C-alpha positions in Angstrom: 205.9 109.5 127.4 207.6 107.6 124.5 204.5 107.5 122.3 203.7 111.1 123.0 207.0 112.0 121.3 207.1 109.1 118.8 203.6 108.8 117.5 202.5 105.4 116.2 202.2 105.2 112.4 199.1 103.1 112.6 197.1 101.2 115.2 197.5 97.4 114.5 194.9 96.3 117.0 193.2 96.8 120.3 191.3 94.9 122.9 189.1 95.9 125.8 189.8 94.5 129.4 187.6 94.7 132.4 190.2 96.7 134.5 193.7 98.1 134.4 195.2 95.1 136.1 194.0 92.7 133.4 195.1 95.2 130.7 198.6 95.4 132.2 199.0 91.7 132.4 197.9 91.4 128.8 200.4 94.1 127.8 203.3 92.3 129.5 202.3 89.1 127.8 202.1 90.8 124.4 205.6 92.4 124.9 207.1 88.9 125.6 205.9 87.6 122.2 208.2 87.3 119.2 207.4 89.2 116.0 205.4 86.4 114.6 203.3 86.1 117.7 202.7 89.9 117.8 201.6 89.9 114.2 199.2 87.0 114.9 197.8 89.0 117.9 197.2 92.0 115.6 195.4 89.9 113.0 193.1 88.6 115.7 192.3 92.0 117.2 189.0 93.7 116.4 190.6 97.0 115.5 193.0 95.6 113.0 194.4 98.0 110.4 192.9 101.2 111.9 194.9 104.3 111.1 
């Protein structure tokens, strides 16, 4: 709901996961990272810099 109202300005990265459970675990892990860790994750993602 939040992103429906507050659209992202750009997509920093994306990754595919085999199922929703794995994707949720990865999302939780990503949210626990500090800013530097999140930026490193985005640099390593295949979809880096997409608008």
